[in-house]
C-alpha positions as a LaTeX table, in Angstrom:
\begin{tabular}{lrrr}
\hline
Residue & $x$ (\AA) & $y$ (\AA) & $z$ (\AA) \\
\hline
Unk1 & $-113.24$ & 93.89 & $-82.13$ \\
Unk2 & $-114.74$ & 96.89 & $-80.32$ \\
Unk3 & $-115.53$ & 94.70 & $-77.31$ \\
Unk4 & $-111.89$ & 93.59 & $-77.11$ \\
Unk5 & $-110.73$ & 97.20 & $-77.34$ \\
Unk6 & $-113.06$ & 98.34 & $-74.56$ \\
Unk7 & $-112.01$ & 95.37 & $-72.41$ \\
Unk8 & $-108.32$ & 96.26 & $-72.78$ \\
Unk9 & $-109.11$ & 99.92 & $-72.14$ \\
Unk10 & $-110.94$ & 98.95 & $-68.94$ \\
Unk11 & $-108.04$ & 96.77 & $-67.74$ \\
Unk12 & $-105.48$ & 99.51 & $-68.30$ \\
Unk13 & $-107.86$ & 101.97 & $-66.75$ \\
Unk14 & $-107.72$ & 99.93 & $-63.56$ \\
Unk15 & $-103.92$ & 100.09 & $-63.53$ \\
Unk16 & $-103.89$ & 103.80 & $-64.33$ \\
Unk17 & $-106.43$ & 104.49 & $-61.62$ \\
Unk18 & $-103.88$ & 103.51 & $-58.98$ \\
Unk19 & $-101.90$ & 106.68 & $-59.68$ \\
Unk20 & $-104.96$ & 108.79 & $-58.87$ \\
Unk21 & $-104.69$ & 107.73 & $-55.23$ \\
Unk22 & $-101.22$ & 109.22 & $-54.90$ \\
Unk23 & $-101.21$ & 109.22 & $-51.10$ \\
Unk24 & $-101.75$ & 105.47 & $-51.08$ \\
Unk25 & $-98.95$ & 104.96 & $-53.62$ \\
Unk26 & $-96.61$ & 107.27 & $-51.69$ \\
Unk27 & $-97.25$ & 105.44 & $-48.40$ \\
Unk28 & $-96.70$ & 102.08 & $-50.10$ \\
Unk29 & $-93.33$ & 103.21 & $-51.51$ \\
Unk30 & $-92.20$ & 104.71 & $-48.19$ \\
Unk31 & $-93.18$ & 101.54 & $-46.30$ \\
Unk32 & $-91.30$ & 99.36 & $-48.79$ \\
Unk33 & $-88.19$ & 101.54 & $-48.57$ \\
Unk34 & $-88.24$ & 101.58 & $-44.77$ \\
Unk35 & $-88.42$ & 97.80 & $-44.69$ \\
Unk36 & $-85.59$ & 97.30 & $-47.21$ \\
Unk37 & $-87.97$ & 96.25 & $-50.02$ \\
Unk38 & $-86.71$ & 98.85 & $-52.47$ \\
Unk39 & $-87.04$ & 96.48 & $-55.41$ \\
Unk40 & $-90.81$ & 96.34 & $-54.84$ \\
Unk41 & $-91.02$ & 100.13 & $-54.96$ \\
Unk42 & $-88.91$ & 100.23 & $-58.12$ \\
Unk43 & $-90.96$ & 97.56 & $-59.89$ \\
Unk44 & $-94.24$ & 99.30 & $-59.05$ \\
Unk45 & $-93.02$ & 102.74 & $-60.13$ \\
Unk46 & $-91.36$ & 101.60 & $-63.37$ \\
Unk47 & $-94.55$ & 99.78 & $-64.30$ \\
Unk48 & $-96.51$ & 102.99 & $-63.85$ \\
Unk49 & $-93.91$ & 105.02 & $-65.72$ \\
Unk50 & $-94.14$ & 102.71 & $-68.74$ \\
Unk51 & $-97.80$ & 103.64 & $-69.28$ \\
Unk52 & $-98.19$ & 105.91 & $-72.29$ \\
Unk53 & $-101.26$ & 107.81 & $-71.08$ \\
Unk54 & $-99.74$ & 109.26 & $-67.89$ \\
Unk55 & $-100.19$ & 113.00 & $-67.48$ \\
Unk56 & $-97.18$ & 115.28 & $-66.93$ \\
Unk57 & $-98.19$ & 115.64 & $-63.29$ \\
Unk58 & $-98.34$ & 111.86 & $-62.77$ \\
Unk59 & $-94.97$ & 111.41 & $-64.48$ \\
Unk60 & $-93.45$ & 114.01 & $-62.13$ \\
Unk61 & $-94.85$ & 112.16 & $-59.12$ \\
Unk62 & $-93.49$ & 108.79 & $-60.22$ \\
Unk63 & $-90.02$ & 110.13 & $-61.07$ \\
Unk64 & $-89.95$ & 111.93 & $-57.72$ \\
Unk65 & $-90.74$ & 108.70 & $-55.85$ \\
Unk66 & $-88.06$ & 106.85 & $-57.83$ \\
Unk67 & $-85.56$ & 109.53 & $-56.75$ \\
Unk68 & $-86.63$ & 109.03 & $-53.12$ \\
Unk69 & $-86.23$ & 105.26 & $-53.47$ \\
Unk70 & $-82.67$ & 105.48 & $-54.81$ \\
Unk71 & $-81.70$ & 108.12 & $-52.24$ \\
Unk72 & $-82.76$ & 105.74 & $-49.48$ \\
Unk73 & $-80.05$ & 103.27 & $-50.60$ \\
Unk74 & $-77.44$ & 106.03 & $-51.03$ \\
Unk75 & $-77.42$ & 105.94 & $-54.84$ \\
Unk76 & $-77.37$ & 109.71 & $-55.24$ \\
Unk77 & $-76.37$ & 109.77 & $-58.91$ \\
Unk78 & $-79.48$ & 107.85 & $-59.99$ \\
Unk79 & $-81.63$ & 109.90 & $-57.59$ \\
Unk80 & $-80.44$ & 113.16 & $-59.17$ \\
Unk81 & $-81.15$ & 111.77 & $-62.66$ \\
Unk82 & $-84.77$ & 111.10 & $-61.73$ \\
Unk83 & $-85.05$ & 114.54 & $-60.10$ \\
Unk84 & $-83.73$ & 116.20 & $-63.25$ \\
Unk85 & $-86.38$ & 114.33 & $-65.24$ \\
Unk86 & $-89.04$ & 115.44 & $-62.71$ \\
Unk87 & $-87.90$ & 119.05 & $-62.96$ \\
Unk88 & $-87.98$ & 118.93 & $-66.76$ \\
Unk89 & $-91.52$ & 117.53 & $-66.77$ \\
Unk90 & $-92.61$ & 120.03 & $-64.09$ \\
Unk91 & $-91.97$ & 122.89 & $-66.54$ \\
Unk92 & $-95.31$ & 121.92 & $-68.08$ \\
Unk93 & $-97.10$ & 122.56 & $-64.75$ \\
Unk94 & $-98.27$ & 125.80 & $-63.15$ \\
Unk95 & $-95.56$ & 127.98 & $-61.64$ \\
Unk96 & $-96.96$ & 127.59 & $-58.11$ \\
Unk97 & $-97.54$ & 123.84 & $-58.34$ \\
Unk98 & $-96.78$ & 122.06 & $-55.05$ \\
Unk99 & $-94.79$ & 119.36 & $-56.85$ \\
Unk100 & $-92.08$ & 121.89 & $-57.69$ \\
Unk101 & $-91.61$ & 122.51 & $-53.97$ \\
Unk102 & $-91.36$ & 118.75 & $-53.41$ \\
Unk103 & $-88.68$ & 118.46 & $-56.09$ \\
Unk104 & $-86.61$ & 121.22 & $-54.45$ \\
Unk105 & $-86.99$ & 119.59 & $-51.04$ \\
Unk106 & $-85.93$ & 116.16 & $-52.33$ \\
Unk107 & $-82.97$ & 117.69 & $-54.17$ \\
Unk108 & $-81.89$ & 119.36 & $-50.92$ \\
Unk109 & $-82.07$ & 115.97 & $-49.19$ \\
Unk110 & $-79.96$ & 114.29 & $-51.90$ \\
Unk111 & $-77.26$ & 116.97 & $-51.76$ \\
Unk112 & $-77.26$ & 116.79 & $-47.96$ \\
Unk113 & $-76.98$ & 112.99 & $-47.82$ \\
Unk114 & $-74.19$ & 113.16 & $-50.43$ \\
Unk115 & $-72.40$ & 115.68 & $-48.14$ \\
Unk116 & $-72.68$ & 118.47 & $-50.71$ \\
Unk117 & $-73.67$ & 120.86 & $-47.93$ \\
Unk118 & $-73.23$ & 124.09 & $-49.86$ \\
Unk119 & $-75.79$ & 123.19 & $-52.53$ \\
Unk120 & $-78.07$ & 121.76 & $-49.86$ \\
Unk121 & $-77.85$ & 124.93 & $-47.76$ \\
Unk122 & $-78.73$ & 127.15 & $-50.74$ \\
Unk123 & $-81.90$ & 125.13 & $-51.39$ \\
Unk124 & $-82.77$ & 125.04 & $-47.67$ \\
Unk125 & $-82.55$ & 128.83 & $-47.43$ \\
Unk126 & $-84.69$ & 129.20 & $-50.56$ \\
Unk127 & $-87.38$ & 126.93 & $-49.11$ \\
Unk128 & $-87.25$ & 128.62 & $-45.69$ \\
Unk129 & $-87.64$ & 132.08 & $-47.29$ \\
Unk130 & $-90.86$ & 130.86 & $-48.89$ \\
Unk131 & $-92.05$ & 129.98 & $-45.36$ \\
Unk132 & $-92.09$ & 126.31 & $-46.41$ \\
Unk133 & $-94.84$ & 126.97 & $-48.95$ \\
Unk134 & $-96.34$ & 123.70 & $-50.28$ \\
Unk135 & $-93.85$ & 121.63 & $-48.23$ \\
Unk136 & $-95.38$ & 118.79 & $-46.18$ \\
Unk137 & $-94.64$ & 118.49 & $-42.46$ \\
Unk138 & $-92.32$ & 115.49 & $-42.83$ \\
Unk139 & $-90.15$ & 117.26 & $-45.41$ \\
Unk140 & $-90.24$ & 120.43 & $-43.32$ \\
Unk141 & $-88.85$ & 118.53 & $-40.32$ \\
Unk142 & $-86.03$ & 117.08 & $-42.44$ \\
Unk143 & $-85.15$ & 120.51 & $-43.82$ \\
Unk144 & $-84.98$ & 121.98 & $-40.30$ \\
Unk145 & $-82.85$ & 119.02 & $-39.18$ \\
Unk146 & $-80.45$ & 119.56 & $-42.08$ \\
Unk147 & $-80.20$ & 123.25 & $-41.25$ \\
Unk148 & $-79.34$ & 122.21 & $-37.69$ \\
Unk149 & $-76.58$ & 119.94 & $-38.96$ \\
Unk150 & $-75.10$ & 122.78 & $-41.00$ \\
Unk151 & $-75.10$ & 124.86 & $-37.78$ \\
Unk152 & $-73.34$ & 121.93 & $-36.10$ \\
Unk153 & $-70.64$ & 121.91 & $-38.78$ \\
Unk154 & $-70.18$ & 125.64 & $-38.20$ \\
Unk155 & $-69.84$ & 124.91 & $-34.43$ \\
Unk156 & $-73.03$ & 126.83 & $-33.65$ \\
Unk157 & $-74.10$ & 124.15 & $-31.22$ \\
Unk158 & $-76.90$ & 126.09 & $-29.48$ \\
Unk159 & $-78.64$ & 126.69 & $-32.81$ \\
Unk160 & $-78.15$ & 123.05 & $-33.76$ \\
Unk161 & $-79.79$ & 121.90 & $-30.50$ \\
Unk162 & $-82.77$ & 124.18 & $-31.15$ \\
Unk163 & $-83.23$ & 123.01 & $-34.76$ \\
Unk164 & $-83.02$ & 119.34 & $-33.79$ \\
Unk165 & $-85.65$ & 119.81 & $-31.07$ \\
Unk166 & $-87.97$ & 121.64 & $-33.51$ \\
Unk167 & $-87.58$ & 118.86 & $-36.07$ \\
Unk168 & $-88.30$ & 116.17 & $-33.45$ \\
Unk169 & $-91.41$ & 118.01 & $-32.28$ \\
Unk170 & $-92.78$ & 118.02 & $-35.82$ \\
Unk171 & $-91.94$ & 114.37 & $-36.47$ \\
Unk172 & $-93.39$ & 113.23 & $-33.14$ \\
Unk173 & $-96.77$ & 114.58 & $-34.32$ \\
Unk174 & $-96.76$ & 113.74 & $-38.02$ \\
Unk175 & $-94.17$ & 110.99 & $-38.62$ \\
Unk176 & $-92.90$ & 109.45 & $-35.34$ \\
Unk177 & $-91.17$ & 106.53 & $-37.06$ \\
Unk178 & $-88.76$ & 108.94 & $-38.76$ \\
Unk179 & $-87.47$ & 110.44 & $-35.50$ \\
Unk180 & $-84.24$ & 108.32 & $-35.58$ \\
Unk181 & $-83.03$ & 110.38 & $-38.56$ \\
Unk182 & $-82.84$ & 113.40 & $-36.25$ \\
Unk183 & $-81.83$ & 111.49 & $-33.12$ \\
Unk184 & $-78.65$ & 110.22 & $-34.78$ \\
Unk185 & $-77.70$ & 113.83 & $-35.54$ \\
Unk186 & $-78.23$ & 114.56 & $-31.85$ \\
Unk187 & $-75.87$ & 111.69 & $-31.01$ \\
Unk188 & $-73.16$ & 113.35 & $-33.12$ \\
Unk189 & $-73.76$ & 116.68 & $-31.39$ \\
Unk190 & $-73.58$ & 115.35 & $-27.83$ \\
Unk191 & $-70.52$ & 113.25 & $-28.68$ \\
Unk192 & $-68.81$ & 116.47 & $-29.73$ \\
Unk193 & $-69.87$ & 117.96 & $-26.39$ \\
Unk194 & $-68.32$ & 114.89 & $-24.66$ \\
Unk195 & $-71.64$ & 113.79 & $-23.17$ \\
Unk196 & $-71.36$ & 110.06 & $-23.91$ \\
Unk197 & $-74.03$ & 109.17 & $-21.36$ \\
Unk198 & $-76.53$ & 111.23 & $-23.35$ \\
Unk199 & $-75.28$ & 109.60 & $-26.55$ \\
Unk200 & $-76.13$ & 106.13 & $-25.18$ \\
Unk201 & $-79.57$ & 107.32 & $-24.04$ \\
Unk202 & $-80.37$ & 108.67 & $-27.50$ \\
Unk203 & $-79.07$ & 105.48 & $-29.15$ \\
Unk204 & $-81.35$ & 103.39 & $-26.96$ \\
Unk205 & $-84.30$ & 105.59 & $-27.93$ \\
Unk206 & $-83.38$ & 105.20 & $-31.62$ \\
Unk207 & $-83.33$ & 101.43 & $-31.38$ \\
Unk208 & $-86.63$ & 101.36 & $-29.49$ \\
Unk209 & $-88.38$ & 103.46 & $-32.15$ \\
Unk210 & $-86.79$ & 101.47 & $-35.00$ \\
Unk211 & $-87.90$ & 98.20 & $-33.38$ \\
Unk212 & $-91.46$ & 99.39 & $-32.83$ \\
Unk213 & $-91.68$ & 100.67 & $-36.42$ \\
Unk214 & $-89.75$ & 97.66 & $-37.80$ \\
Unk215 & $-87.26$ & 99.86 & $-39.70$ \\
Unk216 & $-83.90$ & 98.06 & $-39.69$ \\
Unk217 & $-82.32$ & 100.82 & $-41.78$ \\
Unk218 & $-82.49$ & 103.18 & $-38.79$ \\
Unk219 & $-80.97$ & 100.53 & $-36.51$ \\
Unk220 & $-78.00$ & 100.26 & $-38.85$ \\
Unk221 & $-77.71$ & 104.05 & $-39.13$ \\
Unk222 & $-77.71$ & 104.55 & $-35.35$ \\
Unk223 & $-75.30$ & 101.66 & $-34.69$ \\
Unk224 & $-72.84$ & 102.88 & $-37.33$ \\
Unk225 & $-72.79$ & 106.28 & $-35.67$ \\
Unk226 & $-72.36$ & 105.12 & $-32.07$ \\
Unk227 & $-69.60$ & 102.71 & $-33.10$ \\
Unk228 & $-67.78$ & 105.59 & $-34.83$ \\
Unk229 & $-68.20$ & 107.76 & $-31.74$ \\
Unk230 & $-66.58$ & 105.22 & $-29.41$ \\
Unk231 & $-63.90$ & 104.41 & $-31.95$ \\
Unk232 & $-62.91$ & 108.09 & $-32.03$ \\
Unk233 & $-62.80$ & 108.00 & $-28.24$ \\
Unk234 & $-60.47$ & 104.96 & $-28.38$ \\
Unk235 & $-62.90$ & 102.80 & $-26.39$ \\
Unk236 & $-62.04$ & 99.33 & $-27.67$ \\
Unk237 & $-64.60$ & 97.41 & $-25.63$ \\
Unk238 & $-67.47$ & 99.60 & $-26.80$ \\
Unk239 & $-66.20$ & 99.65 & $-30.39$ \\
Unk240 & $-66.02$ & 95.87 & $-30.55$ \\
Unk241 & $-69.46$ & 95.51 & $-28.95$ \\
Unk242 & $-71.19$ & 97.78 & $-31.47$ \\
Unk243 & $-69.18$ & 96.27 & $-34.36$ \\
Unk244 & $-70.67$ & 92.84 & $-33.67$ \\
Unk245 & $-74.17$ & 94.31 & $-33.59$ \\
Unk246 & $-73.53$ & 96.17 & $-36.85$ \\
Unk247 & $-72.17$ & 93.08 & $-38.62$ \\
Unk248 & $-75.31$ & 91.13 & $-37.76$ \\
Unk249 & $-77.62$ & 93.98 & $-38.84$ \\
Unk250 & $-75.84$ & 94.34 & $-42.17$ \\
Unk251 & $-76.13$ & 90.63 & $-42.86$ \\
Unk252 & $-79.87$ & 90.88 & $-42.33$ \\
Unk253 & $-80.33$ & 93.97 & $-44.43$ \\
Unk254 & $-77.82$ & 93.13 & $-47.18$ \\
Unk255 & $-77.91$ & 96.57 & $-48.76$ \\
Unk256 & $-75.28$ & 95.95 & $-51.41$ \\
Unk257 & $-77.10$ & 93.04 & $-53.01$ \\
Unk258 & $-80.31$ & 95.07 & $-53.05$ \\
Unk259 & $-78.56$ & 97.94 & $-54.82$ \\
Unk260 & $-77.02$ & 95.60 & $-57.38$ \\
Unk261 & $-80.35$ & 93.96 & $-58.11$ \\
Unk262 & $-82.08$ & 97.30 & $-58.52$ \\
Unk263 & $-79.45$ & 98.47 & $-61.01$ \\
Unk264 & $-80.03$ & 95.37 & $-63.10$ \\
Unk265 & $-83.79$ & 95.96 & $-63.08$ \\
Unk266 & $-83.32$ & 99.64 & $-63.90$ \\
Unk267 & $-81.01$ & 98.90 & $-66.84$ \\
Unk268 & $-83.44$ & 96.32 & $-68.22$ \\
Unk269 & $-86.25$ & 98.83 & $-68.05$ \\
Unk270 & $-84.24$ & 101.53 & $-69.82$ \\
Unk271 & $-83.15$ & 99.08 & $-72.54$ \\
Unk272 & $-86.75$ & 98.03 & $-73.09$ \\
Unk273 & $-87.85$ & 101.67 & $-73.21$ \\
Unk274 & $-85.17$ & 102.53 & $-75.79$ \\
Unk275 & $-86.27$ & 99.77 & $-78.13$ \\
Unk276 & $-89.10$ & 102.09 & $-79.13$ \\
Unk277 & $-91.50$ & 99.40 & $-80.30$ \\
Unk278 & $-94.54$ & 101.33 & $-79.07$ \\
Unk279 & $-96.90$ & 99.92 & $-81.70$ \\
Unk280 & $-96.52$ & 96.30 & $-80.63$ \\
Unk281 & $-99.03$ & 96.53 & $-77.79$ \\
Unk282 & $-99.62$ & 92.80 & $-77.24$ \\
Unk283 & $-95.89$ & 92.01 & $-77.17$ \\
Unk284 & $-95.24$ & 94.72 & $-74.58$ \\
Unk285 & $-98.17$ & 93.49 & $-72.47$ \\
Unk286 & $-96.86$ & 89.91 & $-72.55$ \\
Unk287 & $-93.31$ & 90.94 & $-71.53$ \\
Unk288 & $-94.65$ & 93.10 & $-68.68$ \\
Unk289 & $-96.73$ & 90.26 & $-67.28$ \\
Unk290 & $-93.77$ & 87.85 & $-67.57$ \\
Unk291 & $-91.41$ & 90.25 & $-65.74$ \\
Unk292 & $-93.95$ & 90.87 & $-62.97$ \\
Unk293 & $-94.45$ & 87.12 & $-62.44$ \\
Unk294 & $-90.70$ & 86.48 & $-62.52$ \\
Unk295 & $-89.99$ & 89.25 & $-60.02$ \\
Unk296 & $-92.83$ & 88.00 & $-57.85$ \\
Unk297 & $-91.31$ & 84.50 & $-57.78$ \\
Unk298 & $-87.84$ & 85.84 & $-57.03$ \\
Unk299 & $-89.20$ & 88.13 & $-54.33$ \\
Unk300 & $-91.03$ & 85.24 & $-52.68$ \\
Unk301 & $-87.88$ & 83.10 & $-52.74$ \\
Unk302 & $-85.69$ & 85.78 & $-51.18$ \\
Unk303 & $-88.39$ & 86.65 & $-48.66$ \\
Unk304 & $-88.40$ & 83.06 & $-47.41$ \\
Unk305 & $-84.58$ & 82.98 & $-47.40$ \\
Unk306 & $-84.20$ & 86.34 & $-45.62$ \\
Unk307 & $-86.72$ & 85.31 & $-42.93$ \\
Unk308 & $-84.65$ & 82.24 & $-42.11$ \\
Unk309 & $-81.39$ & 84.24 & $-42.09$ \\
Unk310 & $-82.90$ & 86.99 & $-39.94$ \\
Unk311 & $-83.99$ & 84.51 & $-37.25$ \\
Unk312 & $-80.61$ & 82.83 & $-37.35$ \\
Unk313 & $-78.58$ & 86.03 & $-37.06$ \\
Unk314 & $-80.79$ & 87.49 & $-34.34$ \\
Unk315 & $-80.23$ & 84.33 & $-32.24$ \\
Unk316 & $-76.48$ & 84.58 & $-32.86$ \\
Unk317 & $-76.54$ & 88.25 & $-31.88$ \\
Unk318 & $-78.32$ & 87.43 & $-28.62$ \\
Unk319 & $-75.76$ & 84.76 & $-27.74$ \\
Unk320 & $-72.90$ & 87.06 & $-28.73$ \\
Unk321 & $-74.18$ & 89.80 & $-26.42$ \\
Unk322 & $-74.16$ & 87.39 & $-23.46$ \\
Unk323 & $-70.59$ & 86.38 & $-24.31$ \\
Unk324 & $-69.44$ & 89.99 & $-24.55$ \\
Unk325 & $-70.95$ & 90.84 & $-21.17$ \\
Unk326 & $-68.67$ & 88.35 & $-19.45$ \\
Unk327 & $-65.50$ & 88.99 & $-21.46$ \\
Unk328 & $-63.17$ & 91.99 & $-21.70$ \\
Unk329 & $-61.90$ & 92.85 & $-25.15$ \\
Unk330 & $-58.78$ & 94.28 & $-23.52$ \\
Unk331 & $-57.51$ & 90.74 & $-22.96$ \\
Unk332 & $-57.56$ & 90.16 & $-26.71$ \\
Unk333 & $-56.09$ & 93.50 & $-27.76$ \\
Unk334 & $-53.14$ & 93.23 & $-25.35$ \\
Unk335 & $-52.18$ & 89.89 & $-26.84$ \\
Unk336 & $-52.33$ & 87.88 & $-23.64$ \\
Unk337 & $-54.05$ & 84.92 & $-25.28$ \\
Unk338 & $-52.48$ & 82.62 & $-27.83$ \\
Unk339 & $-54.70$ & 80.32 & $-29.87$ \\
Unk340 & $-53.99$ & 76.74 & $-30.83$ \\
Unk341 & $-52.33$ & 76.53 & $-34.29$ \\
Unk342 & $-51.74$ & 80.32 & $-34.26$ \\
Unk343 & $-48.06$ & 79.68 & $-35.12$ \\
Unk344 & $-49.26$ & 78.26 & $-38.46$ \\
Unk345 & $-50.59$ & 81.68 & $-39.49$ \\
Unk346 & $-48.58$ & 83.90 & $-41.79$ \\
Unk347 & $-47.48$ & 87.35 & $-40.64$ \\
Unk348 & $-50.26$ & 88.92 & $-42.71$ \\
Unk349 & $-52.87$ & 86.58 & $-41.24$ \\
Unk350 & $-51.70$ & 87.37 & $-37.68$ \\
Unk351 & $-52.02$ & 91.06 & $-38.49$ \\
Unk352 & $-55.61$ & 90.54 & $-39.64$ \\
Unk353 & $-56.35$ & 88.46 & $-36.52$ \\
Unk354 & $-55.18$ & 91.32 & $-34.29$ \\
Unk355 & $-57.38$ & 93.82 & $-36.15$ \\
Unk356 & $-60.37$ & 91.49 & $-35.85$ \\
Unk357 & $-59.73$ & 91.30 & $-32.10$ \\
Unk358 & $-59.78$ & 95.12 & $-31.94$ \\
Unk359 & $-63.36$ & 95.06 & $-33.22$ \\
Unk360 & $-62.71$ & 96.31 & $-36.75$ \\
Unk361 & $-65.13$ & 95.32 & $-39.51$ \\
Unk362 & $-63.99$ & 93.84 & $-42.82$ \\
Unk363 & $-64.28$ & 97.22 & $-44.51$ \\
Unk364 & $-62.22$ & 98.97 & $-41.82$ \\
Unk365 & $-59.52$ & 96.28 & $-41.98$ \\
Unk366 & $-59.32$ & 96.74 & $-45.76$ \\
Unk367 & $-58.90$ & 100.51 & $-45.36$ \\
Unk368 & $-56.27$ & 100.11 & $-42.66$ \\
Unk369 & $-54.16$ & 97.62 & $-44.64$ \\
Unk370 & $-54.79$ & 99.27 & $-48.04$ \\
Unk371 & $-56.24$ & 96.11 & $-49.55$ \\
Unk372 & $-59.65$ & 95.24 & $-51.00$ \\
Unk373 & $-62.51$ & 93.96 & $-48.86$ \\
Unk374 & $-62.56$ & 90.75 & $-50.93$ \\
Unk375 & $-58.88$ & 90.18 & $-50.04$ \\
Unk376 & $-59.77$ & 90.61 & $-46.35$ \\
Unk377 & $-62.56$ & 88.04 & $-46.68$ \\
Unk378 & $-60.10$ & 85.65 & $-48.38$ \\
Unk379 & $-57.57$ & 85.97 & $-45.53$ \\
Unk380 & $-60.26$ & 85.57 & $-42.86$ \\
Unk381 & $-61.53$ & 82.41 & $-44.54$ \\
Unk382 & $-58.00$ & 80.96 & $-44.45$ \\
Unk383 & $-57.59$ & 82.02 & $-40.80$ \\
Unk384 & $-60.82$ & 80.26 & $-39.89$ \\
Unk385 & $-59.65$ & 77.09 & $-41.67$ \\
Unk386 & $-56.28$ & 77.07 & $-39.88$ \\
Unk387 & $-57.74$ & 77.84 & $-36.44$ \\
Unk388 & $-60.78$ & 75.58 & $-36.96$ \\
Unk389 & $-63.25$ & 78.47 & $-36.66$ \\
Unk390 & $-66.52$ & 79.23 & $-38.40$ \\
Unk391 & $-67.21$ & 82.86 & $-37.41$ \\
Unk392 & $-66.21$ & 85.80 & $-35.21$ \\
Unk393 & $-68.42$ & 84.26 & $-32.54$ \\
Unk394 & $-66.23$ & 81.14 & $-32.54$ \\
Unk395 & $-63.18$ & 83.42 & $-32.23$ \\
Unk396 & $-64.65$ & 85.02 & $-29.11$ \\
Unk397 & $-65.47$ & 81.64 & $-27.61$ \\
Unk398 & $-61.90$ & 80.44 & $-28.28$ \\
Unk399 & $-60.46$ & 83.43 & $-26.45$ \\
Unk400 & $-62.89$ & 83.04 & $-23.59$ \\
Unk401 & $-62.14$ & 79.33 & $-23.34$ \\
Unk402 & $-58.47$ & 80.15 & $-22.86$ \\
\hline
\end{tabular}
């Protein structure tokens, strides 16, 4: 019996030992989040959090990384919940513990990303007054960038330029793959200053860095921003061009399905934790192994599926770019082209067709017509059936063929 106990203790010791190499765990979580594999981060962290022998310090670290993971998919409510848990656990640590500084920095990031700039600014000032004590260089760069954005909102553009440059200098040395986070803020600034040439240059740099680092999230972020910039400037050609790129990127990334899946996993974990059957060690071990194997199988299936979809959509995007280079969107928006069977469309369907031709995404069409995005998808499906189309690409080719 003692041998079995020591064997189990050794096995769990191996799992617990992983938390001791926190830098390795942190890098693994950040890499997963950058590559859209948030579910892998969540599974790893929840597994660690379920261990009963974790110290307060280790529990703070894991909850902090869970907050970072949910912030990266814009789920700020869940991120704040994990930060509150981290802060509560951190009360058991020394007053000058570096983890407390990390919690404050992450909380500032959550408030900033959720556009609660007042709360974010208060935390930023508090951290800056401490001369960034116990704050790592990557977090320091983000805090300086956020301070620059607050200057931008206050129309203190010179200070914003200076803060953005300081943040980029830090990231170029310590975390070059995260430079797009600051570069997109620069795009906003130069768009306000009506320097659209500079905006395009910065966008190109963003995409180059995101490609080299293989971070599709930054490509989506930059493309969303430049599309919004040209839409505000009423440039229909540019808006339509970047809309097609954004649609393809979103299909590859599929953020909404990832968020939904993570919520399901999170709820299952919390339900299991609330059952409170801590004495049934073998049963808990069996369920954990089963969940890990199940998630591994599901992950492998979706990895194979997403690889096929990514190659398909990238090829479609390449072909679409060539089509757009030889075709002016103005011809569509001015209504000079009439498609075969267009008279069969209802008034509502024709209205949607015009908005599609203007380069609006499904979400933007829904907002403009005050209907749900699912209703938009339903109408578009019917339009495709009537006009014998399969996609927006086919719509472009129809117009060009006319």
